[in-house]
C-alpha positions as semicolon CSV with decimal commas, in nm:
position;residue;x (nm);y (nm);z (nm)
1;X;1,989;0,019;0,194
2;X;1,772;0,061;-0,095
3;X;1,562;-0,241;-0,211
4;X;1,677;-0,412;-0,538
5;X;1,348;-0,372;-0,748
6;X;1,472;-0,660;-0,966
7;X;1,476;-0,910;-0,686
8;X;1,135;-1,080;-0,662
9;X;1,180;-1,167;-0,304
10;X;1,197;-0,784;-0,227
11;X;0,820;-0,855;-0,230
12;X;0,749;-1,000;0,120
13;X;0,460;-1,203;-0,003
14;X;0,672;-1,380;-0,279
15;X;0,960;-1,420;-0,012
16;X;0,707;-1,596;0,220
17;X;0,631;-1,872;-0,036
18;X;0,752;-2,228;0,026
19;X;1,054;-2,342;-0,162
20;X;0,839;-2,576;-0,391
21;X;0,596;-2,287;-0,458
22;X;0,875;-2,059;-0,533
23;X;1,041;-2,285;-0,780
24;X;0,719;-2,345;-0,956
25;X;0,671;-1,982;-1,048
26;X;1,028;-1,812;-1,046
27;X;1,084;-1,838;-1,400
28;X;0,751;-1,713;-1,501
29;X;0,752;-1,381;-1,289
30;X;0,794;-1,090;-1,525
31;X;0,980;-0,762;-1,393
32;X;0,768;-0,457;-1,471
33;X;0,816;-0,084;-1,449
34;X;0,519;0,089;-1,258
35;X;0,505;0,459;-1,352
36;X;0,333;0,716;-1,141
37;X;-0,049;0,701;-1,239
38;X;-0,043;0,385;-1,421
39;X;-0,386;0,226;-1,412
40;X;-0,314;-0,142;-1,349
41;X;-0,676;-0,242;-1,398
42;X;-1,003;-0,040;-1,390
43;X;-1,334;-0,104;-1,229
44;X;-1,497;-0,414;-1,383
45;X;-1,221;-0,483;-1,619
46;X;-1,093;-0,835;-1,668
47;X;-0,739;-0,885;-1,500
48;X;-0,478;-1,076;-1,698
49;X;-0,205;-1,059;-1,422
50;X;-0,143;-1,031;-1,058
51;X;0,113;-0,776;-0,962
52;X;0,367;-0,803;-0,689
53;X;0,527;-0,455;-0,613
54;X;0,875;-0,434;-0,502
55;X;0,943;-0,051;-0,482
56;X;0,627;0,079;-0,617
57;X;0,309;0,154;-0,413
58;X;-0,056;0,098;-0,553
59;X;-0,365;0,247;-0,458
60;X;-0,702;0,083;-0,476
61;X;-0,977;0,341;-0,545
62;X;-1,323;0,345;-0,552
63;X;-1,450;0,558;-0,842
64;X;-1,812;0,691;-0,838
65;X;-2,008;0,778;-1,157
66;X;-1,944;1,153;-1,091
67;X;-1,568;1,072;-1,124
68;X;-1,504;1,134;-0,756
69;X;-1,297;0,878;-0,587
70;X;-1,161;0,775;-0,246
71;X;-0,875;0,529;-0,161
72;X;-0,992;0,201;0,005
73;X;-0,645;0,057;0,045
74;X;-0,277;0,075;-0,055
75;X;-0,067;-0,235;-0,172
76;X;0,318;-0,215;-0,164
77;X;0,610;-0,474;-0,101
78;X;0,399;-0,658;0,151
79;X;0,132;-0,786;-0,097
80;X;-0,034;-0,840;-0,436
81;X;-0,266;-0,656;-0,665
82;X;-0,544;-0,845;-0,824
83;X;-0,684;-1,076;-0,548
84;X;-0,988;-1,136;-0,764
85;X;-0,802;-1,371;-0,982
86;X;-0,728;-1,641;-0,717
87;X;-1,077;-1,561;-0,552
88;X;-1,248;-1,661;-0,870
89;X;-1,394;-1,324;-0,942
90;X;-1,198;-1,218;-1,240
91;X;-1,263;-0,838;-1,174
92;X;-1,312;-0,597;-0,918
93;X;-1,524;-0,292;-0,866
94;X;-1,237;-0,072;-0,778
95;X;-0,949;0,071;-0,968
96;X;-0,583;0,009;-0,914
97;X;-0,354;0,301;-0,965
98;X;0,027;0,334;-0,908
99;X;0,057;0,575;-0,615
100;X;0,424;0,565;-0,585
101;X;0,655;0,503;-0,902
102;X;0,877;0,195;-0,890
103;X;0,872;-0,162;-1,012
104;X;0,741;-0,506;-0,929
105;X;0,668;-0,846;-1,091
106;X;0,352;-0,977;-1,243
107;X;0,227;-1,331;-1,301
108;X;-0,016;-1,443;-1,569
109;X;-0,366;-1,520;-1,427
110;X;-0,358;-1,890;-1,533
111;X;-0,040;-1,940;-1,337
112;X;-0,159;-1,795;-1,006
113;X;-0,485;-1,981;-1,034
114;X;-0,297;-2,305;-1,076
115;X;-0,078;-2,244;-0,806
116;X;-0,361;-2,131;-0,571
117;X;-0,568;-2,456;-0,651
118;X;-0,271;-2,683;-0,617
119;X;-0,072;-2,580;-0,329
120;X;-0,230;-2,556;0,023
121;X;0,062;-2,337;0,162
122;X;0,023;-2,084;-0,119
123;X;-0,379;-2,078;-0,073
124;X;-0,326;-2,006;0,311
125;X;-0,068;-1,746;0,243
126;X;-0,280;-1,565;-0,008
127;X;-0,602;-1,611;0,194
128;X;-0,413;-1,445;0,496
129;X;-0,309;-1,156;0,265
130;X;-0,667;-1,120;0,171
131;X;-0,774;-1,104;0,533
132;X;-0,526;-0,834;0,609
133;X;-0,630;-0,650;0,289
134;X;-1,009;-0,660;0,404
135;X;-0,898;-0,532;0,744
136;X;-0,743;-0,231;0,581
137;X;-1,041;-0,163;0,382
138;X;-1,280;-0,183;0,665
139;X;-1,049;0,039;0,876
140;X;-1,028;0,297;0,585
141;X;-1,396;0,308;0,577
142;X;-1,438;0,373;0,944
143;X;-1,164;0,633;0,943
144;X;-1,298;0,824;0,655
145;X;-1,636;0,833;0,845
146;X;-1,531;0,897;1,195
147;X;-1,200;1,055;1,226
148;X;-1,056;1,383;1,149
149;X;-0,891;1,499;0,845
150;X;-0,552;1,524;1,028
151;X;-0,591;1,164;1,169
152;X;-0,680;1,039;0,810
153;X;-0,350;1,223;0,677
154;X;-0,140;1,081;0,939
155;X;-0,272;0,728;0,872
156;X;-0,212;0,769;0,485
157;X;0,145;0,905;0,547
158;X;0,234;0,603;0,785
159;X;0,085;0,349;0,566
160;X;0,269;0,475;0,268
161;X;0,592;0,488;0,466
162;X;0,566;0,139;0,575
163;X;0,578;0,033;0,215
164;X;0,879;0,204;0,112
165;X;1,251;0,176;0,211
166;X;1,388;0,477;0,054
167;X;1,142;0,696;0,240
168;X;1,057;0,924;-0,034
169;X;0,727;0,973;-0,192
170;X;0,645;1,204;-0,507
171;X;0,269;1,297;-0,497
172;X;0,055;1,583;-0,602
173;X;-0,159;1,763;-0,338
174;X;-0,464;1,691;-0,574
175;X;-0,383;1,330;-0,588
176;X;-0,359;1,312;-0,199
177;X;-0,683;1,481;-0,170
178;X;-0,848;1,227;-0,405
179;X;-0,697;0,947;-0,218
180;X;-0,863;1,075;0,105
181;X;-1,180;1,211;-0,065
182;X;-1,109;1,567;0,063
183;X;-1,039;1,906;-0,091
184;X;-0,692;1,994;-0,189
185;X;-0,689;2,309;0,032
186;X;-0,776;2,070;0,331
187;X;-0,455;1,869;0,262
188;X;-0,256;2,167;0,271
189;X;-0,401;2,306;0,578
190;X;-0,346;1,965;0,762
191;X;0,005;1,941;0,653
192;X;0,087;2,295;0,803
193;X;-0,064;2,197;1,127
194;X;0,157;1,892;1,157
195;X;0,453;2,136;1,085
196;X;0,348;2,378;1,354
197;X;0,344;2,062;1,582
198;X;0,703;1,982;1,493
199;X;0,618;1,643;1,341
200;X;0,702;1,746;0,991
201;X;0,885;2,004;0,801
202;X;0,693;2,160;0,513
203;X;0,829;2,389;0,256
204;X;0,765;2,425;-0,118
205;X;0,578;2,095;-0,132
206;X;0,854;1,906;0,033
207;X;0,764;1,722;0,355
208;X;1,025;1,573;0,589
209;X;0,905;1,358;0,876
210;X;1,074;1,483;1,197
211;X;0,900;1,285;1,453
212;X;0,743;0,943;1,348
213;X;0,666;0,865;1,699
214;X;0,480;1,182;1,728
215;X;0,283;1,122;1,380
216;X;0,177;0,805;1,510
217;X;0,050;0,951;1,828
218;X;-0,167;1,187;1,614
219;X;-0,296;0,910;1,391
220;X;-0,616;0,715;1,499
221;X;-0,608;0,357;1,605
222;X;-0,686;0,266;1,231
223;X;-0,313;0,280;1,144
224;X;-0,206;0,040;1,434
225;X;-0,497;-0,222;1,368
226;X;-0,402;-0,240;1,007
227;X;-0,026;-0,291;1,071
228;X;-0,070;-0,531;1,344
229;X;-0,309;-0,757;1,138
230;X;-0,074;-0,748;0,840
231;X;0,234;-0,848;1,062
232;X;0,020;-1,119;1,243
233;X;-0,130;-1,266;0,942
234;X;0,161;-1,259;0,705
235;X;0,494;-1,244;0,873
236;X;0,418;-1,381;1,227
237;X;0,555;-1,071;1,400
238;X;0,476;-1,009;1,749
239;X;0,207;-0,744;1,798
240;X;0,406;-0,433;1,917
241;X;0,419;-0,060;1,888
242;X;0,557;0,068;1,544
243;X;0,818;0,286;1,723
244;X;1,085;0,348;1,453
245;X;1,243;0,624;1,633
246;X;1,576;0,428;1,643
247;X;1,618;0,429;1,260
248;X;1,850;0,695;1,188
249;X;1,743;0,806;0,856
250;X;1,486;1,084;0,815
251;X;1,183;1,010;0,595
252;X;1,122;1,252;0,303
253;X;0,799;1,307;0,120
254;X;0,786;1,541;-0,178
255;X;0,444;1,684;-0,264
256;X;0,426;1,897;-0,566
């Protein structure tokens, strides 16, 4: 079943709010389309809203003066974009760009600040999310430094798929390369390796995940650490393997 992008509680963070907190902001949430490539905020720019994706996935990128960039985290229907607003910083040194087109809801900065300062339950929820996001950023830094390109690509594919229910991703090879901070040719080569291993089918830029369990086995521990912490901190799920082999549908990823 495809997520209803117009349902705010399709965002798991909004869905985890207490009834009182939800009632205080429900009428103030604004549904927005999030097209591919949209820059939600730039490095150092003031943030007027926080964004809660429902069907979109947003990439947090660090951009160097040379223009080169690398992804430090992804945010989807499990979280919120714009943590600086409720942490008191007003801006971030990274850039937030829509990685997978979709939709979400946004909330004005004054509203989230007021709720954060007034509600202890909301504060605790958002701080737990921030801790999960910091874990993802930390693991990404370690992964980019110590793990192979194949492991990084597997991690990236799995993290992206976890934030989608329709299992389809439209992404250029160049953009994936920018996310990982590698050459475009490297992304193509590693995708072909995964195909030869029987984990994916790769043809004309279209990737179908054939063996998710096998893909997880090829990924480094960074993926499981990030998923485990997100589940533990936000949704009180028991730490367990991320085996989705019982799900009947295949995962489709289109890379043009």
